C-alpha positions as CSV (number, residue, x, y, z in Angstrom):
1,M,28.8,17.3,13.5
2,N,30.8,18.7,10.5
3,R,28.8,16.4,7.9
4,T,27.9,17.5,4.4
5,V,24.2,17.7,3.9
6,F,22.4,18.5,0.4
7,I,19.1,19.9,0.6
8,S,16.9,20.3,-2.5
9,G,14.3,23.0,-2.3
10,A,16.1,24.8,0.5
11,T,14.9,28.2,0.3
12,S,11.4,27.9,2.1
13,G,9.2,25.7,4.3
14,I,10.7,22.4,5.5
15,G,13.8,22.6,3.3
16,K,14.9,25.9,4.8
17,A,14.2,24.8,8.4
18,C,16.1,21.7,7.8
19,A,19.2,23.8,6.5
20,E,19.0,25.8,9.7
21,K,18.7,22.9,12.1
22,F,21.6,20.9,10.5
23,A,23.7,24.0,10.3
24,S,22.8,25.0,14.0
25,N,24.4,21.6,14.9
26,G,27.7,22.4,12.9
27,D,26.9,20.6,9.6
28,N,27.9,22.1,6.2
29,I,25.1,22.5,3.9
30,I,24.6,22.5,0.0
31,I,21.3,24.5,-0.6
32,N,19.4,23.8,-3.9
33,G,16.8,26.0,-5.7
34,R,15.9,27.5,-8.7
35,R,16.4,31.1,-7.8
36,K,19.9,32.3,-7.3
37,D,19.0,35.5,-5.4
38,R,17.1,33.7,-2.8
39,L,19.9,31.0,-2.2
40,S,22.5,33.6,-2.1
41,E,20.5,35.5,0.6
42,F,19.9,32.4,2.4
43,K,23.5,31.2,2.2
44,D,24.7,34.7,3.7
45,S,22.3,34.1,6.6
46,L,23.4,30.4,7.4
47,Q,27.1,31.5,7.5
48,N,26.4,34.6,9.5
49,N,24.3,32.7,12.1
50,F,26.0,29.4,12.2
51,K,29.4,30.0,11.0
52,V,29.2,26.9,8.6
53,K,30.3,26.4,5.2
54,V,27.5,26.7,2.7
55,F,27.5,26.0,-1.1
56,E,24.9,27.1,-3.7
57,S,23.7,24.7,-6.3
58,V,21.3,26.4,-8.7
59,F,19.3,24.1,-10.8
60,D,15.6,23.1,-11.4
61,V,15.0,19.4,-10.1
62,Q,12.8,19.1,-13.1
63,K,15.4,19.3,-15.5
64,K,17.5,16.4,-15.7
65,D,20.5,17.7,-17.7
66,E,20.7,20.5,-15.3
67,V,20.7,18.1,-12.2
68,F,23.3,16.0,-13.5
69,A,25.5,18.8,-14.7
70,A,25.4,20.7,-11.3
71,I,26.1,17.7,-9.2
72,K,28.9,16.4,-11.8
73,N,30.5,20.1,-11.3
74,L,30.5,20.1,-7.5
75,P,33.9,21.2,-6.3
76,E,35.8,18.3,-4.9
77,E,35.6,19.5,-1.2
78,W,31.8,19.2,-1.6
79,Q,31.4,15.7,-3.2
80,A,31.6,13.8,0.1
81,I,27.8,14.0,0.5
82,D,26.7,12.4,3.8
83,I,23.0,13.3,3.7
84,L,20.5,13.9,1.1
85,I,17.3,15.6,1.9
86,N,14.9,15.2,-1.2
87,N,12.7,18.1,0.0
88,A,11.6,19.8,-3.5
89,G,8.0,19.3,-4.0
90,L,4.7,20.9,-4.3
91,A,1.1,20.5,-4.8
92,L,-0.8,22.4,-7.6
93,G,-4.7,22.9,-7.7
94,R,-7.4,21.1,-5.8
95,D,-9.6,19.9,-8.6
96,Y,-11.8,17.0,-9.3
97,F,-10.0,14.5,-11.7
98,D,-12.3,15.4,-14.9
99,E,-11.7,19.2,-14.1
100,A,-8.0,19.2,-13.3
101,D,-5.3,21.3,-15.2
102,L,-2.8,19.1,-17.1
103,D,-0.1,21.5,-16.7
104,D,-0.5,21.1,-13.0
105,W,-0.4,17.3,-13.3
106,D,2.8,17.5,-15.3
107,T,4.5,20.1,-12.8
108,M,3.7,17.7,-9.9
109,M,5.0,14.6,-11.6
110,Q,7.9,16.3,-12.8
111,T,9.0,17.9,-9.4
112,N,7.7,15.3,-6.8
113,V,8.7,12.2,-8.7
114,N,11.1,12.9,-11.6
115,G,13.1,15.6,-9.6
116,L,13.4,13.1,-6.6
117,L,14.6,10.6,-8.9
118,Y,17.1,12.7,-10.7
119,V,18.7,14.3,-7.7
120,S,19.2,10.8,-6.1
121,R,20.5,9.2,-9.1
122,A,23.1,11.9,-9.7
123,I,24.2,12.0,-6.0
124,L,24.3,8.4,-5.5
125,P,27.5,7.5,-7.1
126,L,29.2,10.2,-4.6
127,M,27.7,7.7,-1.8
128,T,28.2,4.4,-3.3
129,K,31.8,4.9,-3.6
130,R,32.4,5.6,0.1
131,N,30.0,2.8,1.0
132,S,28.0,5.2,3.1
133,G,25.2,7.8,3.0
134,H,21.7,8.6,4.2
135,I,18.7,9.7,1.7
136,I,15.7,11.2,3.3
137,N,12.8,11.6,0.9
138,L,9.9,13.9,1.8
139,G,6.6,12.2,1.1
140,S,3.0,13.1,2.6
141,V,0.2,11.5,4.3
142,A,-1.5,12.2,0.9
143,G,0.6,9.2,-0.3
144,K,-0.8,6.9,2.4
145,E,-4.5,7.6,1.9
146,M,-6.2,9.2,-1.2
147,Y,-8.6,11.9,-0.7
148,E,-11.1,13.9,-3.0
149,K,-9.6,16.4,-5.3
150,G,-6.2,15.0,-4.3
151,N,-5.7,12.9,-7.5
152,V,-2.3,13.4,-9.1
153,Y,-0.8,14.8,-5.9
154,C,-1.8,11.8,-3.9
155,A,-0.3,9.7,-6.7
156,S,3.0,11.5,-6.9
157,K,3.5,11.1,-3.3
158,A,2.2,7.4,-3.2
159,A,5.2,7.1,-5.8
160,V,7.7,8.7,-3.1
161,D,6.5,6.0,-0.7
162,A,7.1,3.1,-3.1
163,I,10.5,4.6,-4.5
164,S,11.6,5.0,-0.9
165,K,10.9,1.4,0.0
166,T,12.7,0.1,-3.2
167,M,15.6,2.4,-2.6
168,R,16.0,0.8,0.8
169,I,16.0,-2.6,-0.7
170,D,18.4,-1.8,-3.4
171,L,20.9,0.3,-1.5
172,L,21.5,-2.1,1.3
173,Q,24.5,-3.4,-0.5
174,H,26.0,0.0,-0.3
175,R,25.2,0.5,3.3
176,I,23.1,3.6,2.5
177,K,20.2,4.4,4.8
178,V,16.8,5.6,3.3
179,T,14.2,7.3,5.2
180,A,10.7,8.3,4.0
181,I,9.3,11.3,6.1
182,H,5.3,11.7,5.5
183,P,4.1,15.0,7.1
184,G,0.6,15.9,7.4
185,A,-0.6,19.5,7.6
186,V,2.3,21.6,7.8
187,Q,1.9,25.4,7.7
188,T,4.5,26.7,5.1
189,E,4.2,28.1,1.6
190,F,2.7,24.7,0.5
191,A,-1.1,26.0,0.5
192,M,-0.4,29.2,-1.2
193,V,1.4,27.5,-3.9
194,R,-1.4,24.9,-4.0
195,F,-4.0,27.6,-4.4
196,K,-2.0,29.7,-6.6
197,G,-1.8,32.9,-4.2
198,D,-5.2,32.7,-2.9
199,A,-4.7,33.7,0.6
200,N,-8.3,32.9,1.6
201,K,-8.2,29.4,0.5
202,A,-4.7,28.8,1.8
203,A,-5.8,30.1,5.3
204,D,-8.7,27.9,5.3
205,T,-6.3,25.0,5.0
206,Y,-5.2,25.5,8.5
207,K,-8.2,26.9,10.2
208,G,-9.6,25.4,13.5
209,F,-6.4,23.7,14.5
210,K,-2.7,24.1,15.2
211,P,-0.8,22.9,12.2
212,L,2.9,21.6,12.4
213,S,5.6,24.0,11.4
214,G,8.6,23.4,9.2
215,M,10.8,23.3,12.1
216,D,8.8,20.4,13.7
217,I,9.5,18.3,10.5
218,A,13.1,19.4,10.6
219,E,13.6,18.3,14.1
220,I,12.4,14.9,13.3
221,I,14.5,14.7,10.0
222,Y,17.6,15.6,12.2
223,Y,16.8,12.9,14.7
224,T,16.7,10.1,12.2
225,A,19.9,11.4,10.6
226,S,21.7,11.5,13.9
227,L,21.1,7.8,15.1
228,P,23.9,5.2,15.3
229,P,25.3,3.9,12.0
230,H,23.6,0.4,12.5
231,V,20.0,2.2,13.1
232,C,17.9,3.0,10.3
233,I,14.2,4.5,10.6
234,N,12.7,3.5,7.4
235,D,9.2,5.3,7.7
236,I,7.5,8.0,9.7
237,V,4.0,9.5,9.3
238,I,3.8,12.8,11.3
239,T,0.5,14.7,11.8
240,P,-0.8,17.5,14.3
241,L,-2.6,16.3,17.3
242,A,-5.7,17.4,15.4
243,Q,-5.2,15.3,12.4
244,A,-5.6,11.4,12.5
245,N,-4.4,10.8,8.7
246,A,-5.0,12.4,5.3
247,I,-8.7,12.7,5.6
248,Y,-9.8,12.8,9.3
249,F,-9.4,16.2,11.2
250,K,-10.7,17.6,14.6
251,K,-11.1,21.2,13.3
252,D,-12.1,22.6,16.5
253,M,-8.9,21.5,18.4
254,Q,-6.3,24.1,19.2
């Protein structure tokens, strides 16, 4: 479709799947991440496999000055961003509130909330001056129902839910769509990051049922971004069949 799509946290999981999905349909991609080596490798893969243009934007979404400098210095040909996918985010730890690591809390809030705010605010002038655009924010079922040992991760994703709703209201005047996507259990690097490399705990997260894949979510994101100009999907909750919400699972269902 030859649109320009900016994806934060694009080198793994849902972000990577989104880049591949949009590129496979002819869209040009700006991929963001902290590690230039991974971005460069992924850039080559996208260009070779899908014959689209790809631009690397290396920055940490937690660092406000880096975010704004990188967006400000985008080459002119990459400034007409049609779609922003705020994918960068993570969970760290699964601890009771009184036992949690404060550094984990800080990282989750800085990435999941501040990072989304910084990237959105930096890119919005490029959309408002054209009076068009679409912002897609990755939330979670954890932002819809709170669960034991979820505390600050749940809080950060509840913030994404609220921010998405207020964005939708405030950006009406600029004809900018805002969609919030709230996945349930998706088997990516998410659990390995949450449990800090403990493969056994990560595997237990998905034991006894078939989880979603990154591409499952990317397919839905692509659909929301490919509707007629007058149609906006505001909010979607997506779970595997075996998961009713953030709390209830049928663990023996394959």
